[in-house]
C-alpha positions in Angstrom: 118.9 1.7 70.0 119.7 -1.2 71.9 117.6 -4.4 71.5 116.7 -7.0 74.4 117.1 -10.5 74.2 115.5 -13.2 76.4 117.5 -15.7 78.2 116.2 -19.1 77.0 118.4 -21.9 77.8 117.7 -24.0 80.6 118.5 -27.9 80.3 118.1 -30.2 83.2 120.9 -32.2 84.2 122.4 -35.0 86.4 123.8 -33.5 89.9 127.5 -33.2 89.4 129.7 -34.2 92.5 130.7 -31.0 94.2 128.7 -28.6 92.2 124.9 -27.5 92.7 122.1 -29.4 90.8 120.1 -27.7 88.1 117.1 -27.8 90.6 119.2 -25.8 93.1 120.5 -23.5 90.5 116.7 -22.6 89.5 115.3 -22.2 92.8 117.9 -21.3 95.1 120.3 -19.1 92.7 120.1 -16.3 94.8 120.8 -18.2 98.0 123.8 -20.2 96.5 125.5 -17.0 94.9 125.7 -15.3 98.4 127.9 -18.1 99.6 131.4 -18.6 99.0 131.0 -21.3 96.4 131.9 -19.3 93.5 135.8 -19.2 93.9 138.8 -19.9 91.9 138.5 -23.8 92.9 134.8 -23.8 91.6 135.8 -22.2 88.2 138.3 -24.5 87.9 135.7 -27.7 88.6 133.6 -26.1 86.0 136.5 -25.8 83.4 137.7 -29.5 84.5 134.1 -30.6 83.5 134.5 -28.9 79.8 137.6 -30.3 79.4 136.5 -34.0 80.5 136.4 -36.8 78.0 133.1 -37.8 79.0 130.3 -36.0 77.3 128.0 -36.1 80.2 130.7 -34.0 82.1 130.9 -31.5 79.2 127.1 -31.0 79.1 127.0 -30.6 82.7 129.6 -27.8 82.8 127.5 -25.9 80.0 124.5 -26.0 82.1 126.0 -24.8 85.0 127.5 -21.9 83.1 124.1 -21.4 81.3 122.4 -20.9 85.0 125.0 -18.7 86.3 125.5 -16.4 83.4 123.6 -13.4 84.7 126.1 -13.2 88.0 128.7 -10.6 86.8 131.5 -11.8 89.0 130.8 -15.4 87.7 131.5 -14.1 84.1 134.3 -12.1 84.6 136.1 -14.9 86.5 135.0 -17.1 83.2 136.7 -14.4 81.1 139.7 -14.2 83.5 140.2 -17.9 83.6 139.8 -18.5 79.8 137.0 -20.7 80.5 135.3 -19.2 77.3 138.4 -20.1 75.2 137.9 -23.6 76.5 133.9 -23.9 75.8 134.0 -22.4 72.3 135.4 -25.4 70.8 132.3 -27.6 71.9 130.2 -25.7 69.8 131.1 -28.3 67.3 131.5 -31.3 69.5 131.0 -34.9 68.1 128.1 -35.0 71.0 125.0 -33.2 69.9 123.7 -32.6 73.3 127.0 -31.0 74.2 127.0 -28.5 71.2 123.2 -28.1 72.3 124.2 -27.3 75.9 127.4 -25.1 75.0 125.6 -22.9 72.3 123.1 -22.2 75.2 125.5 -21.2 77.7 127.8 -19.0 75.5 124.6 -17.5 74.5 123.3 -16.8 78.0 126.7 -15.3 78.8 126.4 -12.7 75.7 123.0 -12.0 76.7 123.6 -11.0 80.2 126.8 -9.3 79.4 127.5 -5.9 78.0 129.7 -5.0 75.0 132.8 -5.7 77.2 131.7 -9.3 77.9 131.1 -9.8 74.1 134.7 -8.4 72.9 136.2 -10.6 75.5 134.2 -13.7 73.7 135.6 -12.6 70.6 139.1 -12.2 71.8 138.8 -15.6 73.3 138.1 -16.8 69.7 134.2 -17.6 70.0 133.7 -16.6 66.4 135.7 -19.2 65.0 134.0 -22.0 66.4 130.4 -20.4 65.7 131.4 -19.7 62.1 132.5 -23.5 61.8 129.1 -24.4 63.7 127.2 -22.4 61.0 129.1 -24.2 58.2 127.3 -27.4 59.1 123.9 -25.6 57.8 125.5 -24.6 54.4 123.6 -27.4 52.7 119.5 -27.0 52.5 117.9 -28.3 55.8 114.5 -28.5 57.1 113.3 -29.1 60.7 111.9 -32.7 61.7 108.7 -33.4 63.3 109.0 -34.0 67.0 107.1 -36.3 69.3 106.2 -35.6 72.9 109.6 -35.3 75.0 111.6 -35.0 72.2 113.1 -31.9 70.6 114.8 -31.2 67.0 118.5 -30.7 68.3 119.5 -29.6 65.1 116.9 -26.6 65.0 117.4 -25.9 68.5 121.3 -25.7 68.2 120.8 -23.3 65.2 118.4 -20.9 67.1 120.8 -20.7 70.3 123.5 -20.0 67.7 121.5 -17.1 65.8 121.0 -15.8 69.1 124.5 -16.0 70.0 125.5 -14.3 66.8 123.0 -11.6 67.2 124.4 -10.5 70.5 127.9 -10.5 69.6 127.3 -8.6 66.5 125.1 -6.0 68.3 128.2 -5.3 70.4 131.0 -5.8 68.3 132.1 -4.6 65.0 134.8 -7.2 64.9 131.9 -9.7 64.9 130.1 -7.9 62.2 133.5 -7.8 60.3 133.7 -12.0 60.7 129.9 -12.3 59.8 130.8 -10.4 56.4 133.9 -12.1 55.5 132.6 -15.7 56.0 129.4 -14.9 54.1 127.2 -16.0 57.0 124.4 -14.1 55.4 124.2 -16.8 52.7 123.5 -19.4 55.4 120.9 -17.3 57.0 118.6 -16.1 54.2 117.2 -19.5 53.2 116.1 -19.9 56.7 113.7 -16.9 56.3 110.9 -19.2 54.9 107.7 -19.5 57.1 106.3 -22.2 55.3 109.3 -24.3 55.7 111.0 -23.3 59.0 107.6 -22.3 60.9 108.2 -18.9 62.9 110.9 -19.9 65.6 113.8 -20.0 63.1 112.8 -17.2 60.7 112.4 -14.8 64.0 115.7 -15.8 65.1 117.4 -15.1 61.6 115.5 -11.7 61.1 116.6 -10.6 64.8 120.2 -11.1 63.4 119.8 -9.9 60.2 117.9 -6.5 61.8 121.0 -5.9 63.9 123.6 -6.5 61.4 122.2 -4.8 58.2 122.5 -1.3 60.2 125.1 0.8 58.4 126.7 -2.4 56.8 127.1 -1.7 52.9 128.2 -5.2 52.5 125.2 -6.7 53.7 122.9 -3.9 52.3 124.0 -5.0 48.7 123.3 -8.7 49.1 119.9 -7.7 50.8 118.7 -5.4 48.0 119.0 -8.2 45.5 115.6 -9.1 43.8 115.1 -12.7 45.6 115.8 -11.2 49.0 113.7 -8.1 48.4 110.9 -10.3 47.5 111.3 -12.5 50.6 111.4 -9.4 52.9 108.2 -8.1 51.3 106.4 -11.6 51.9 107.2 -11.2 55.5 106.0 -7.7 55.7 102.7 -8.9 54.2 102.1 -12.0 56.4 98.3 -11.9 56.8 97.9 -12.8 60.2 98.1 -11.0 63.7 99.6 -13.5 65.9 102.6 -12.3 68.0 105.0 -14.4 66.0 103.7 -12.6 62.8 103.6 -9.4 64.2 107.2 -9.6 65.1 108.2 -11.0 61.8 106.6 -8.0 59.9 108.2 -5.4 62.5 111.7 -7.1 61.8 111.5 -7.3 58.1 110.5 -3.5 58.0 113.4 -2.8 60.1 115.7 -4.8 57.7 114.2 -3.0 54.6 114.6 0.6 56.3 118.4 -0.4 57.2 119.0 -0.9 53.5 117.9 2.7 52.8 120.1 4.1 55.8 117.0 4.7 58.0 115.8 7.3 55.6 112.3 7.2 53.8 113.0 8.2 50.1 111.1 7.9 46.8 113.2 4.6 46.0 111.3 2.8 48.5 108.0 3.3 46.5 104.9 1.5 48.1 107.2 0.3 50.7 106.8 3.5 52.8 103.4 3.3 53.5 103.9 -0.6 54.2 106.3 0.0 56.9 104.4 2.7 58.4 101.3 0.5 58.7 103.3 -2.3 60.2 104.5 0.3 62.8 101.2 1.4 63.7 99.4 -1.8 63.9 102.2 -3.2 66.1 101.6 -0.2 68.5 97.9 -1.1 68.5 98.5 -4.5 69.6 98.1 -4.4 73.4 100.4 -6.4 76.0 98.4 -5.6 79.2 95.8 -8.3 78.5 98.8 -10.9 78.3 100.5 -9.5 81.4 96.9 -10.1 83.4 96.6 -13.8 81.8 100.5 -14.3 82.8 100.3 -12.9 86.2 97.3 -15.3 86.8 98.9 -18.5 85.6 102.1 -17.6 87.5 99.8 -17.6 91.0 98.3 -20.7 90.0 101.4 -22.5 89.0 102.8 -21.6 92.6 99.8 -22.3 94.5 99.7 -25.7 92.8 103.4 -26.7 93.5 102.6 -25.8 97.0 100.0 -28.3 97.1 99.7 -32.0 96.6 101.1 -33.2 93.5 98.5 -35.5 92.3 97.3 -33.0 89.8 100.5 -33.2 87.9 98.9 -33.4 84.4 96.9 -30.2 85.1 100.3 -28.7 86.5 102.2 -29.4 83.5 99.1 -28.0 81.2 99.1 -24.7 83.1 103.0 -24.6 82.8 102.8 -25.0 79.1 100.3 -22.2 79.2 102.4 -20.0 81.1 105.4 -20.5 78.7 103.0 -20.0 75.7 101.9 -16.6 77.1 105.4 -15.6 78.3 106.4 -16.2 74.6 103.7 -14.2 73.2 104.5 -11.4 75.5 108.2 -11.6 74.3 107.0 -11.4 70.7 104.6 -8.6 71.4 107.4 -6.5 73.2 110.1 -7.2 70.7 107.9 -6.1 67.9 107.1 -2.9 69.9 110.8 -2.5 70.4 111.8 -2.8 66.8 109.0 -0.6 65.6 109.7 2.3 68.1 113.4 1.8 67.2 112.5 2.1 63.4 110.5 5.3 64.1 112.8 6.8 66.5 115.8 6.4 63.8 113.5 8.4 61.1 112.8 11.4 63.6 116.6 11.0 64.6 118.4 14.5 64.6 121.7 14.3 63.1 122.8 17.7 64.0 123.9 16.7 67.5 126.3 14.1 66.0 127.6 16.9 63.6 128.3 19.1 66.5 130.0 16.3 68.6 132.5 15.7 65.6 133.8 19.2 65.8 137.3 19.3 67.0 138.5 22.1 69.6 140.5 23.8 66.6 137.2 23.9 64.6 135.5 25.2 67.6 137.8 28.3 67.6 137.5 28.8 64.0 133.9 28.6 64.4 133.9 31.5 66.9 136.3 33.5 64.8 133.9 33.1 61.8 131.0 34.2 63.8 132.9 37.4 65.0 132.6 36.0 68.5 128.6 36.2 68.3 126.7 33.8 70.3 126.0 30.5 68.6 122.5 29.6 68.7 122.2 25.9 69.0 118.4 25.7 69.6 116.8 25.4 66.1 112.9 25.6 66.1 110.9 22.7 65.5 109.4 24.5 62.9 112.4 24.8 61.0 113.7 21.2 61.1 113.4 19.4 57.7 112.1 15.7 57.9 114.1 13.1 56.1 110.8 11.6 54.3 108.5 12.8 51.6 105.5 15.2 52.6 103.0 12.4 51.8 104.6 10.2 54.5 104.7 13.1 56.9 101.0 13.4 56.3 100.6 9.7 57.2 102.5 10.3 60.1 100.4 13.3 61.4 97.0 12.0 60.5 97.6 8.8 61.8 98.5 10.5 65.4 101.6 8.1 65.4 103.0 10.3 68.3 99.9 9.5 70.5 100.5 5.7 69.6 104.2 6.1 70.7 103.1 7.6 74.1 100.7 4.8 74.6 103.7 2.5 74.6 105.2 3.9 77.8 103.9 1.2 79.8 103.8 0.9 83.6 102.1 -2.3 84.8 100.2 -2.5 88.0 102.1 -2.7 91.4 100.5 -6.3 91.9 101.5 -7.5 88.3 104.9 -6.4 88.8 105.1 -8.1 92.4 103.8 -11.3 90.9 106.0 -11.2 87.8 109.2 -10.6 90.0 108.5 -13.5 92.0 108.9 -16.0 89.4 112.3 -17.0 87.9 110.7 -17.3 84.4 109.1 -14.0 84.2 111.4 -11.7 85.9 113.0 -10.8 82.4 109.9 -9.9 81.2 109.7 -6.7 83.4 113.6 -5.8 81.8 111.9 -5.8 78.6 108.8 -3.9 79.6 111.5 -1.2 80.9 113.4 -1.3 77.8 110.3 -0.9 75.6 109.2 2.1 77.8 112.3 4.0 77.8 112.8 3.5 73.9 109.4 4.7 73.7 110.2 7.7 75.6 113.3 8.4 73.2 111.2 7.8 70.3 108.8 10.2 71.4 111.4 12.8 72.0 112.6 12.7 68.5 109.2 12.9 67.1 108.3 16.2 69.2 111.4 17.7 68.3 110.6 17.5 64.5 106.8 18.2 64.4 105.3 21.4 64.7 102.9 22.1 67.5 99.7 21.9 65.6 101.0 18.7 64.2 101.1 17.4 67.8 97.7 18.2 68.6 97.8 21.5 69.9 99.2 23.4 73.0 96.7 21.8 75.1 97.4 18.2 74.3 101.2 19.2 74.8 100.3 20.5 78.1 98.5 17.4 79.1 101.4 15.4 78.0 103.7 17.4 80.2 101.6 16.7 83.2 101.2 13.1 82.4 105.0 12.7 81.8 105.6 14.5 84.9 103.3 12.3 87.2 105.1 9.3 85.8 108.4 10.8 86.5 107.5 11.8 90.1 105.2 8.8 91.1 105.9 5.9 89.1 110.0 5.9 88.2 112.5 4.6 90.5 115.0 7.5 90.4 117.8 5.2 90.9 117.0 4.2 87.4 119.2 6.2 85.3 118.1 5.1 82.1 114.5 5.8 82.5 115.1 9.3 84.4 117.2 10.3 81.5 114.6 9.4 79.1 111.8 11.0 80.9 113.5 14.3 81.5 114.9 14.2 78.0 111.3 14.4 76.5 110.2 16.5 79.0 112.8 19.1 77.8 111.4 18.6 74.4 107.7 19.2 75.3 108.5 22.3 77.2 110.8 23.7 74.4 107.6 23.3 72.2 105.4 24.7 74.9 107.6 27.8 75.2 107.7 28.0 71.2 103.8 28.1 71.2 103.6 30.8 73.8 102.3 28.6 76.4 103.4 31.0 79.6 100.1 31.0 81.3 99.9 27.3 82.2 103.4 27.4 84.2 102.1 30.5 86.1 100.1 27.9 88.1 103.3 26.2 89.1 104.4 26.4 92.9 107.9 26.4 94.3 107.2 22.7 95.6 106.8 21.8 92.0 109.9 23.1 91.1 111.4 21.4 94.2 110.5 18.0 92.8 112.8 18.8 89.7 115.7 20.4 91.6 115.6 17.2 93.9 116.4 14.8 90.7 119.2 17.1 89.8 120.6 16.9 93.1 120.4 13.2 93.3 121.5 12.3 90.3 125.0 11.9 89.2 124.4 11.8 85.3 125.1 14.6 83.4 122.6 14.3 80.9 120.0 14.1 83.3 121.4 17.4 84.9 121.3 19.1 81.9 117.9 18.1 81.0 116.5 19.5 84.3 118.6 22.7 83.9 116.9 23.2 80.3 113.5 22.7 81.9 114.1 24.9 84.5 115.5 27.7 82.6 113.0 27.5 79.9 110.1 27.5 82.7 112.1 30.7 83.8 112.0 32.4 80.5 108.3 31.9 80.1 107.5 33.1 83.6 109.5 36.4 82.7 106.5 37.1 80.3 104.2 37.4 83.4 103.9 40.5 85.5 102.9 39.0 88.8 104.8 38.5 92.3 104.0 34.9 92.0 106.1 34.4 88.8 109.0 36.6 90.3 109.0 34.4 93.2 109.6 31.3 90.9 112.0 33.1 88.9 114.1 33.8 92.0 114.0 29.9 92.9 114.9 29.3 89.4 117.7 31.7 89.4 119.2 30.5 92.4 119.2 26.9 91.6 120.8 27.5 88.3 123.5 29.9 89.7 124.1 27.3 92.6 125.0 24.8 89.8 127.1 27.1 88.1 129.2 27.8 91.2 129.4 24.0 92.1 129.5 21.8 89.4 132.8 20.3 88.3 131.3 19.1 84.9 131.9 21.8 82.5 129.2 21.0 80.1 126.6 21.2 82.8 128.2 24.5 83.8 128.2 25.8 80.2 124.4 24.6 79.5 123.1 26.2 82.8 125.1 29.3 81.9 123.3 29.3 78.6 119.8 29.1 80.6 120.8 32.1 83.2 121.3 34.3 80.0 118.0 33.2 78.9 116.1 33.8 82.0 117.6 37.1 82.7 117.9 38.5 79.2 115.0 41.0 79.8 116.0 44.2 81.6 112.4 44.0 83.6 113.8 41.0 85.7 117.2 42.6 86.8 115.5 43.3 90.4 115.7 39.4 90.8 119.1 39.3 89.4 120.2 41.7 92.0 118.3 40.0 95.0 120.2 37.0 94.2 123.6 38.7 93.6 123.7 37.0 90.2 126.0 39.5 88.5 128.7 39.3 91.4 128.7 36.0 91.6 129.2 35.1 88.0 131.9 37.7 87.9 133.7 35.6 90.7 133.3 32.7 88.4 134.9 34.1 85.3 138.5 33.2 86.3 137.6 29.8 87.6 135.8 29.0 84.6 138.7 30.0 82.3 141.2 27.9 84.6 139.0 25.1 84.3 138.7 25.1 80.7 142.5 25.3 80.0 143.3 22.7 82.6 140.3 20.3 80.8 140.7 21.5 77.4 142.1 18.1 76.1 139.1 16.2 77.6 136.3 18.7 76.3 136.3 17.9 72.7 132.4 16.5 72.6 131.2 19.7 74.1 134.0 22.4 73.5 132.1 24.6 71.0 129.1 24.9 74.0 131.7 25.5 76.4 133.6 28.1 74.6 130.6 29.9 73.5 129.1 30.0 77.0 132.5 31.5 78.5 132.5 34.3 75.5 128.7 35.0 76.2 129.3 35.1 80.1 131.7 37.9 79.7 129.2 39.7 77.3 126.5 39.1 79.6 128.3 40.6 82.8 129.4 43.5 80.8 126.0 44.3 79.4 124.3 44.1 82.8 127.2 46.2 84.4 126.7 48.9 81.8 122.9 48.9 82.4 123.3 49.3 86.0 125.6 52.4 85.6 123.1 54.1 83.7 
């Protein structure tokens, strides 16, 4: 699961000739980017600044890049013009201000970009200079006491370097390999001591190690050493409940679990209980009060800036409070993110990955081995085995962990959203909230699939969750946000599966065609295959349940569902979507007593016309269907059987 980092670096600087000032960048960035200022000439000007013999120019060039790093076109131009290759050596510039500025700008580029940006940065040799920079911290060091208006440059550069390393390693296996080869962990580990470094440095280091220790055997062996193990346990046992401590405990728990490949087992001993306690307490730490405080501080700050500046001291105090509150929110959200990732990974079903790894030849052999019979990919939740001991399972169930996860699906009020969007410092906070919400949904999906219905509070609680998630999807979610819609439809499909296994057909008999239309609209508006498959699964499962209810209203809903599924089969060019839709058609119309509905919508005739088209598409696209070839081939085989069975039945 992905992690989110906050863009921190912002350095005021002298206004360079011909380039925007830092103040203009901060308060008029959107307007600036709509002009023609960012062109080849602009990029060359920045590049010349970085190559200048004057330290002030080099620092200025870095500041400009840092403030424009969230502009994709600008970053693409930087990469195309090899500006990263020019900037990277400045990480070890003789001038400490230049090193600080360059570390900040490179960190911002990595934060704002995706894995392709990180890969490009590595190709332009950013890691060589970054490794050299970390080499400056090999000898033991401690932060120095700072006075007003001064900073500890050595510590600030280290923090920026850690965050840059974190981003690069999260997006690139090459960066992780370089990390291992240069033994950078030996430089990071001494910096986990809270009593020496405070919180900021250990948090930056722990973020790095949490990401890099995942599936990293080399690092796993090092972190399992007794002295390091003791250090991690000390972090997990921090006594306080401040946002910084909550985050450090969650990250240490994540690192600890990575050492056991995300599996609870007996070798972890009492650590299992401690990890779950940390996760649970993190979920109990609300972020809403901090958001309310932050929104009030934003309004106050903006209001004072518009009035006379004779209350400058008061304004500075409020700005400091705003920054502190924002830091607290970032720490709380980051802790929640890490805890949700830990828990989600514990419940993750590895069967899906196993299916995806099957080659086309394997799939054909599989069909032969089963005698051509249908492969049942739907494993009952009751048949799934959890990857941790029964006592841990019991703690999760008795602690109502799944309900706590559901509470992390946070939607701030429209007023708070509007306020936070209006301030440059707080915009990223909303992105973090969205990421935590999406991760909570995916975590909830994993839990629901693995626990039994009674362990989830029974059918009534599941039904209430279904209604709640439906309300969030249709009333609170931007349907253009593919990640959020995919996560919501995914967990809805998990809930409806459990409701079907609990035989909760009667609840769905109260649905209307308008309710179904809401789901169908999402499918028609989305171009995402996963979302379409989730909607198909939801609709098909509802149709199967309605088939157990003998009423005109249920028959009418089945007719709508059948027509919807049939329409997708006939029109979709995505073979995976078609195959999954066929599978649900077989489920909905499996029973003979709904054959009259099948005849009304012309199901068998239309499916018969689909057969040659489906065969041709499979033959044409076979080389590109490796991930879903088993599902697609099975659907084709079952389609022929389904048609033959229904035709034979109609002849009787």
